[in-house]
C-alpha positions as CSV (number, residue, x, y, z in Angstrom):
1,M,0.3,0.2,-0.2
2,K,1.8,2.9,-1.3
3,T,1.3,6.9,0.8
4,I,2.1,9.5,-1.2
5,T,1.6,13.4,-0.6
6,I,-0.6,15.6,-3.0
7,P,-2.1,19.2,-2.2
8,C,-5.1,17.6,-0.2
9,G,-3.0,15.7,2.0
10,E,-1.5,12.1,2.2
11,I,-3.4,9.5,0.7
12,K,-3.3,5.7,0.5
13,G,-3.8,3.6,-2.0
14,T,-3.8,-0.1,-2.5
15,T,-3.0,-2.9,-5.4
16,C,-5.2,-3.9,-8.1
17,Q,-5.5,-6.6,-10.7
18,W,-3.1,-5.4,-12.8
19,P,0.5,-5.8,-11.9
20,G,2.5,-2.0,-11.5
21,V,-0.8,-0.4,-11.0
22,T,-1.8,1.3,-7.9
23,A,-5.2,1.9,-7.6
24,Y,-6.6,4.9,-5.4
25,K,-10.5,4.4,-4.5
26,G,-12.8,6.3,-3.2
27,I,-11.2,9.7,-3.1
28,R,-14.2,12.3,-1.6
29,Y,-13.3,15.0,-4.0
30,A,-16.4,17.1,-2.8
31,T,-19.4,17.6,-0.3
32,A,-22.5,18.8,-0.6
33,G,-25.7,18.4,1.4
34,R,-29.3,18.1,-0.6
35,W,-29.5,19.7,-3.6
36,E,-26.5,22.1,-2.8
37,Y,-23.8,22.5,-5.4
38,P,-20.9,20.5,-5.0
39,K,-17.8,22.4,-3.0
40,E,-14.5,20.5,-4.1
41,V,-12.6,18.8,-1.0
42,T,-9.5,21.0,-0.9
43,A,-7.3,19.3,2.4
44,W,-8.0,16.4,5.1
45,E,-6.3,15.8,8.0
46,G,-4.6,12.9,8.2
47,V,-3.7,10.0,5.7
48,Y,-6.6,9.5,3.6
49,D,-7.1,5.5,3.3
50,A,-8.3,4.7,-0.3
51,T,-8.0,1.7,-0.3
52,E,-11.5,0.8,-0.7
53,Y,-14.7,2.3,-3.0
54,G,-16.7,5.0,-1.5
55,N,-20.8,5.5,-1.5
56,C,-23.1,4.7,-4.6
57,S,-25.8,7.5,-5.3
58,Y,-29.0,7.0,-4.5
59,Q,-30.6,5.2,-7.5
60,P,-34.2,3.2,-7.4
61,R,-32.1,-0.1,-7.5
62,A,-31.2,1.3,-3.5
63,F,-34.6,0.9,-2.4
64,Y,-35.4,-2.7,-4.2
65,D,-33.9,-6.0,-5.3
66,E,-33.0,-5.8,-8.7
67,E,-32.8,-9.8,-9.3
68,T,-36.0,-10.0,-8.4
69,V,-37.2,-7.4,-11.7
70,I,-37.3,-8.7,-14.7
71,E,-36.5,-5.7,-16.9
72,K,-33.5,-5.2,-14.6
73,V,-31.8,-8.9,-14.4
74,F,-29.8,-8.5,-17.6
75,Y,-27.9,-5.0,-16.6
76,Y,-27.7,-7.0,-12.7
77,Y,-26.1,-9.9,-14.1
78,E,-24.0,-8.5,-16.7
79,F,-22.3,-5.8,-14.4
80,R,-23.1,-5.9,-10.6
81,K,-24.3,-9.8,-9.7
82,G,-21.5,-10.6,-6.8
83,A,-20.7,-7.3,-6.1
84,T,-21.9,-5.1,-3.2
85,Y,-22.9,-1.6,-3.1
86,T,-23.6,0.9,-1.0
87,Y,-25.9,4.2,-1.4
88,S,-25.9,7.9,0.0
89,E,-26.7,10.8,-0.5
90,D,-22.7,11.4,0.7
91,C,-21.8,9.7,-2.4
92,L,-19.6,12.6,-4.3
93,F,-16.4,9.8,-4.3
94,L,-13.5,9.1,-7.5
95,N,-11.4,6.4,-8.1
96,I,-7.8,6.7,-9.6
97,W,-5.4,4.1,-11.2
98,V,-1.9,4.9,-11.3
99,P,1.5,3.4,-12.8
100,E,4.0,2.6,-10.4
101,G,7.2,4.9,-10.1
102,T,5.8,8.1,-11.3
103,T,6.2,11.8,-10.0
104,P,4.9,14.9,-10.9
105,D,8.1,14.9,-13.4
106,S,6.2,12.1,-15.4
107,K,3.2,14.2,-16.4
108,L,1.4,11.3,-17.9
109,P,-1.9,11.9,-19.6
110,V,-5.2,11.4,-18.1
111,L,-8.9,9.7,-18.6
112,F,-12.0,10.7,-17.1
113,Y,-14.7,8.3,-17.5
114,I,-17.8,9.6,-16.6
115,H,-20.7,6.2,-16.2
116,G,-24.2,6.2,-18.3
117,G,-27.4,4.7,-16.5
118,G,-29.8,7.2,-17.6
119,Y,-28.2,9.6,-15.1
120,T,-31.1,7.9,-12.8
121,G,-28.5,4.8,-12.1
122,G,-25.2,3.0,-12.3
123,C,-21.6,4.6,-10.8
124,G,-18.2,4.5,-11.0
125,H,-16.6,1.2,-9.9
126,E,-19.4,-1.1,-11.7
127,K,-17.5,-4.8,-11.9
128,H,-16.9,-3.5,-16.0
129,F,-14.5,-0.4,-14.1
130,D,-13.2,-2.3,-11.5
131,G,-9.6,-1.6,-12.8
132,P,-9.4,-0.2,-16.4
133,V,-5.9,-1.7,-18.4
134,W,-5.6,1.7,-19.4
135,A,-2.8,2.4,-16.9
136,S,-0.5,-0.4,-17.7
137,K,-0.8,1.4,-21.0
138,G,0.9,4.6,-19.9
139,V,-2.6,6.6,-18.9
140,I,-4.0,7.1,-15.4
141,A,-8.0,6.4,-15.3
142,V,-10.2,8.4,-12.9
143,T,-13.8,7.5,-12.6
144,C,-15.9,9.3,-10.5
145,N,-19.4,9.0,-8.9
146,Y,-22.2,11.8,-9.7
147,R,-25.5,12.4,-7.9
148,L,-28.5,10.8,-10.3
149,G,-32.4,11.0,-10.0
150,P,-34.2,13.5,-8.1
151,M,-31.4,13.9,-5.8
152,G,-29.1,14.7,-9.2
153,F,-31.1,17.2,-11.0
154,M,-34.1,18.3,-8.9
155,C,-35.6,21.8,-9.9
156,L,-37.7,24.3,-7.7
157,P,-38.1,27.9,-7.3
158,G,-37.5,27.9,-4.2
159,L,-33.2,26.4,-4.9
160,K,-33.4,29.0,-7.6
161,E,-33.9,31.4,-4.9
162,R,-31.6,30.6,-2.6
163,D,-28.8,29.5,-5.3
164,G,-30.1,32.2,-8.1
165,H,-30.5,28.9,-9.9
166,T,-31.5,25.4,-10.0
167,G,-30.8,21.6,-11.1
168,N,-28.0,20.3,-13.2
169,Y,-26.5,18.8,-9.3
170,G,-24.8,15.9,-11.1
171,L,-23.3,17.5,-13.9
172,Y,-22.0,20.5,-11.7
173,D,-20.5,17.2,-9.3
174,Q,-18.7,16.0,-12.9
175,M,-17.6,19.2,-13.3
176,T,-16.3,19.9,-10.1
177,A,-15.0,16.2,-9.9
178,M,-12.8,16.7,-13.6
179,Q,-11.8,20.1,-11.4
180,W,-9.9,18.3,-8.2
181,V,-8.2,16.3,-11.2
182,Q,-7.0,19.4,-12.2
183,H,-5.9,20.4,-9.0
184,N,-4.5,17.2,-7.9
185,I,-3.1,15.1,-10.9
186,A,0.3,16.1,-11.5
187,A,0.9,14.1,-7.4
188,F,0.0,11.3,-9.3
189,G,2.4,11.6,-11.9
190,G,-1.1,13.2,-14.5
191,D,-0.4,16.4,-16.8
192,P,-3.9,18.5,-15.6
193,K,-3.3,19.7,-19.7
194,Q,-3.7,16.0,-21.0
195,V,-6.9,15.2,-20.0
196,T,-9.3,13.6,-21.9
197,I,-13.2,12.8,-20.6
198,M,-15.1,10.0,-22.4
199,G,-18.4,8.1,-21.4
200,Q,-21.2,6.3,-22.6
201,S,-24.8,6.8,-22.7
202,A,-26.0,9.1,-20.4
203,G,-22.0,9.4,-19.5
204,A,-21.8,10.3,-23.2
205,M,-24.5,13.1,-23.3
206,S,-22.8,14.5,-19.9
207,T,-19.4,14.2,-22.2
208,M,-21.6,15.7,-25.0
209,Q,-22.6,18.8,-22.4
210,H,-20.0,20.0,-21.0
211,C,-18.3,20.0,-25.0
212,I,-20.7,22.8,-25.2
213,S,-20.6,24.2,-21.4
214,P,-19.0,28.0,-21.2
215,L,-17.6,26.8,-17.9
216,T,-15.8,23.6,-18.6
217,H,-13.2,25.2,-20.7
218,G,-9.4,24.3,-19.6
219,L,-11.0,20.9,-17.5
220,F,-9.9,18.7,-20.6
221,N,-8.7,18.4,-24.3
222,K,-9.9,15.6,-25.9
223,A,-13.3,13.6,-25.8
224,V,-14.9,10.2,-26.2
225,M,-18.5,9.3,-26.5
226,S,-20.0,6.5,-26.8
227,S,-23.8,5.7,-28.0
228,G,-25.3,8.8,-26.8
229,G,-22.5,11.5,-28.7
230,G,-23.8,14.2,-30.8
231,A,-27.0,15.6,-31.5
232,H,-30.4,14.9,-33.3
233,K,-33.6,17.0,-33.3
234,L,-35.5,13.3,-31.7
235,M,-33.3,12.9,-29.0
236,D,-32.5,16.6,-28.3
237,S,-34.5,18.6,-24.8
238,A,-34.5,22.6,-25.1
239,Q,-35.8,22.0,-21.8
240,T,-35.5,25.1,-19.3
241,H,-35.5,24.7,-15.3
242,E,-38.7,26.8,-15.7
243,D,-40.0,23.9,-17.5
244,R,-39.6,21.2,-15.3
245,Y,-40.4,23.5,-11.9
246,E,-44.3,22.3,-12.4
247,F,-43.1,18.1,-12.3
248,W,-41.1,18.8,-9.3
249,E,-43.6,20.4,-7.3
250,R,-45.5,18.0,-8.1
251,V,-43.1,15.4,-6.2
252,V,-42.9,17.6,-3.5
253,A,-46.7,17.5,-2.6
254,E,-47.1,13.5,-4.0
255,A,-44.0,13.0,-1.1
256,G,-46.4,14.3,1.5
257,C,-44.0,17.5,2.1
258,K,-46.1,20.7,2.3
259,D,-42.6,22.9,1.3
260,L,-39.1,23.3,0.4
261,D,-38.1,22.8,4.1
262,E,-39.8,19.5,4.7
263,F,-39.0,18.2,1.3
264,L,-35.3,18.7,1.8
265,K,-35.9,16.5,4.9
266,V,-37.7,13.8,3.9
267,E,-36.2,10.0,3.3
268,P,-34.9,9.1,0.1
269,E,-37.1,6.7,-0.7
270,K,-40.4,8.9,-0.2
271,I,-38.6,11.4,-2.4
272,F,-37.8,8.4,-5.1
273,A,-41.5,6.5,-5.1
274,A,-42.8,9.9,-5.3
275,W,-40.5,10.4,-8.2
276,Q,-41.2,7.5,-10.2
277,K,-44.8,7.2,-9.9
278,L,-45.5,10.4,-11.4
279,K,-43.1,10.1,-14.2
280,K,-45.0,7.0,-15.7
281,E,-47.9,9.3,-16.1
282,S,-46.1,10.6,-19.4
283,P,-43.8,9.8,-22.0
284,K,-42.7,13.4,-21.6
285,F,-42.1,12.8,-18.0
286,A,-39.8,10.1,-18.9
287,M,-36.4,11.9,-18.7
288,V,-37.4,14.7,-16.7
289,A,-34.5,13.8,-14.3
290,S,-31.5,14.7,-16.5
291,P,-29.8,17.9,-17.5
292,C,-31.8,20.8,-18.8
293,I,-30.5,24.3,-19.6
294,D,-30.1,26.4,-16.5
295,G,-28.3,29.6,-17.8
296,E,-24.8,29.0,-16.4
297,L,-23.5,25.3,-17.0
298,L,-25.7,24.8,-19.5
299,T,-27.1,27.9,-21.9
300,K,-28.4,26.2,-25.0
301,S,-29.3,22.3,-26.0
302,P,-26.3,20.4,-27.8
303,L,-28.3,20.8,-31.3
304,T,-28.5,24.4,-31.0
305,A,-24.6,24.4,-29.9
306,L,-24.0,22.0,-32.8
307,N,-25.7,24.1,-35.4
308,D,-24.3,27.4,-34.1
309,G,-20.7,25.8,-33.8
310,D,-20.3,26.4,-30.8
311,V,-18.6,23.7,-29.6
312,K,-15.0,22.8,-28.1
313,E,-12.8,22.6,-31.2
314,I,-10.8,19.7,-29.4
315,P,-9.9,15.9,-30.9
316,Y,-12.8,13.3,-30.7
317,M,-13.8,9.5,-30.7
318,L,-17.2,8.2,-31.2
319,G,-18.7,5.5,-32.4
320,A,-21.8,2.5,-31.6
321,T,-23.3,-0.5,-31.2
322,S,-25.0,-3.0,-33.8
323,Q,-27.4,-3.6,-31.1
324,D,-27.3,-0.3,-29.6
325,M,-30.7,1.4,-28.2
326,M,-32.1,2.9,-31.7
327,P,-28.8,1.9,-33.5
328,F,-31.0,3.8,-36.7
329,F,-30.7,7.2,-34.5
330,I,-27.4,6.6,-32.1
331,F,-24.9,5.3,-34.5
332,P,-25.7,8.0,-37.6
333,M,-25.7,11.0,-34.8
334,A,-22.6,10.0,-33.8
335,K,-21.4,10.0,-37.2
336,D,-23.1,13.5,-38.6
337,F,-21.1,14.6,-35.3
338,C,-17.4,13.5,-36.3
339,D,-18.0,15.0,-39.8
340,K,-18.5,18.6,-38.9
341,Q,-15.4,18.4,-36.6
342,R,-11.8,19.3,-37.4
343,E,-10.3,16.5,-35.9
344,A,-12.7,13.4,-34.8
345,Y,-13.0,9.6,-34.9
346,C,-15.5,7.5,-35.5
347,W,-15.9,4.1,-34.8
348,F,-18.5,1.1,-35.1
349,F,-18.8,-1.9,-32.4
350,D,-20.5,-5.4,-33.9
351,R,-18.9,-8.3,-31.7
352,Q,-21.8,-10.7,-31.3
353,L,-21.0,-11.7,-27.1
354,P,-20.5,-15.0,-26.5
355,G,-22.6,-16.3,-24.0
356,D,-26.0,-15.5,-25.2
357,K,-27.6,-14.0,-28.3
358,N,-28.0,-10.3,-27.7
359,G,-24.8,-9.7,-30.2
360,A,-23.3,-6.1,-28.9
361,W,-25.7,-4.7,-27.2
362,H,-26.2,-0.8,-25.4
363,S,-23.0,-1.3,-23.4
364,S,-21.4,-4.4,-24.8
365,D,-18.3,-2.0,-25.5
366,L,-17.3,-1.2,-22.3
367,W,-16.3,-4.8,-21.7
368,Y,-13.3,-4.1,-24.4
369,W,-12.9,-0.5,-23.9
370,F,-11.8,-0.9,-20.1
371,G,-9.8,-4.4,-20.8
372,T,-12.2,-5.5,-17.9
373,L,-13.0,-9.2,-19.4
374,K,-11.9,-11.0,-16.7
375,N,-14.3,-9.2,-14.4
376,G,-17.3,-10.8,-16.5
377,W,-19.2,-13.7,-16.5
378,R,-19.2,-14.7,-19.8
379,P,-17.1,-17.3,-22.0
380,F,-15.0,-14.7,-23.5
381,E,-12.7,-15.7,-26.0
382,Q,-9.3,-15.2,-27.0
383,K,-10.2,-13.3,-29.5
384,D,-12.3,-11.3,-27.8
385,Y,-8.7,-10.3,-25.5
386,D,-7.2,-9.5,-28.4
387,L,-9.8,-7.0,-29.3
388,S,-10.0,-5.4,-26.6
389,N,-6.2,-5.3,-26.3
390,V,-6.7,-3.5,-30.0
391,M,-9.4,-1.3,-29.0
392,S,-7.9,-0.1,-25.5
393,D,-4.2,0.9,-27.5
394,Y,-6.6,3.2,-29.9
395,L,-8.3,4.7,-27.1
396,C,-4.8,5.3,-25.1
397,N,-3.3,6.5,-28.0
398,F,-5.8,8.9,-29.1
399,V,-5.7,10.0,-24.9
400,K,-2.2,10.6,-25.2
401,R,-2.2,12.4,-28.7
402,G,-5.6,13.4,-30.0
403,N,-5.1,10.5,-33.0
404,P,-5.6,6.8,-32.2
405,N,-3.1,5.6,-34.8
406,G,-0.2,3.6,-33.5
407,E,2.3,0.9,-34.7
408,G,1.1,-2.3,-35.8
409,L,-2.8,-0.8,-35.7
410,V,-4.8,-0.5,-38.8
411,E,-5.1,2.9,-39.7
412,W,-7.9,4.5,-38.6
413,K,-9.0,7.6,-41.0
414,A,-10.4,10.5,-39.4
415,A,-14.1,11.7,-39.9
416,K,-15.0,14.4,-42.7
417,A,-17.9,15.2,-44.6
418,G,-18.1,12.9,-47.8
419,Q,-15.7,10.2,-45.9
420,K,-18.4,7.5,-45.7
421,E,-16.4,4.9,-43.5
422,V,-15.2,4.6,-40.1
423,I,-13.7,1.3,-38.4
424,R,-15.3,-1.4,-37.5
425,F,-14.5,-3.5,-34.1
426,G,-16.0,-7.0,-33.6
427,E,-16.7,-9.3,-36.6
428,G,-14.3,-10.1,-38.8
429,D,-10.9,-8.1,-39.1
430,I,-11.1,-5.0,-37.9
431,R,-10.7,-2.0,-40.8
432,M,-12.4,0.7,-42.8
433,E,-15.5,0.2,-43.7
434,K,-19.0,1.9,-44.8
435,V,-21.9,1.4,-41.9
436,C,-25.3,1.4,-44.7
437,K,-28.1,3.2,-43.3
438,L,-30.7,0.5,-44.6
439,K,-28.5,-1.9,-42.6
440,L,-28.4,-0.4,-39.1
441,L,-32.3,0.0,-40.0
442,W,-32.8,-3.7,-40.0
443,T,-31.1,-3.9,-37.0
444,T,-33.3,-2.2,-35.5
445,L,-36.6,-4.4,-36.6
446,T,-34.9,-7.5,-36.0
447,N,-32.2,-7.4,-33.3
448,K,-30.2,-8.9,-36.4
449,N,-26.1,-8.0,-36.6
450,V,-25.7,-5.8,-39.8
451,G,-23.7,-8.3,-40.8
452,E,-26.1,-10.7,-41.4
């Protein structure tokens, strides 16, 4: 167990599954009361014990056994079965994996990952995130927890009166974690000027929000988005915090509270029960616990920002999977975004994962990007490990240089308008290939691989 000194104080790490890598788990990066904006942690007393993961945000699964809920079983078995998670409002923790022997002079690039889960579930240390291979390839890895569901995206006029704005607490958590990294990562051997942010699903959408935010300049210089990056009119929301007041005020009443003061003290289980009951009343409430335009962190929607050219001019990597959620929209959205950037690389993942007939489902590529296949239950084959090694090589090259290409790898051509090919990972050889929209539609309708 290695102890180092960082600006916050001394911190003790531990070993992980990768030889020569030290893990620092459960680092408190900020504090926040209920629906308060986070305050970055700048110091602590004594030696911080970073040998165990921290609490996850409260989320629906904290209040039921997801193994007994049929619509939750698939992802439970895939990413969480056998692991133990604790849930709390005190959940602002991050995790860091560092090659042993680094010093402040090492200046290694950093990959900061934001987990998905529809803004309502997940954490930064589920089984597929537990020990990224990146540190063994010269890249410092960071994952973080942030507030979810009503705890992370409540919007109420009383909160605006108190703080000047309301909503997006989960996004502010993410941003504060990035700020903590800026202030402390050099002591771990990282370069605060070479930080790439990455996310998948809601994590990709979060990454997109940070790429258009006026508050995040200087916190990162590259971005990676899987199954959720880009913008499309069918997935774009221009709702403001005011637009959501009516719904959240109904949640307050449903939870049995007569005012904000009572709501600030009510049990989390009542808040989640009221939110889940009311959001079922109409499809328009399905994503009410999600980012909104607050006039501070977000001043416009992703689609408006993209049309205005108001997106950070940095290198990007985007892609999707063949059996993704709505692949007919998700993949073209990523490709269209890449085509409009100065330097961007687009991928398509279609490895039909062994163990069942679900194909390259939403989130399946994460096992490969993180290099954590041994944490899973599936009978992965040697070609899966080989594919993961190549994909993580591309990813780490991108983090290091803003270009995924490297010695021994198939050339990954940058996207541009009129260039139809993207790199294809999965079935068959890795190669640049055109992904036909008609085949994507076939995949959407039949749940069959585009190659069939």
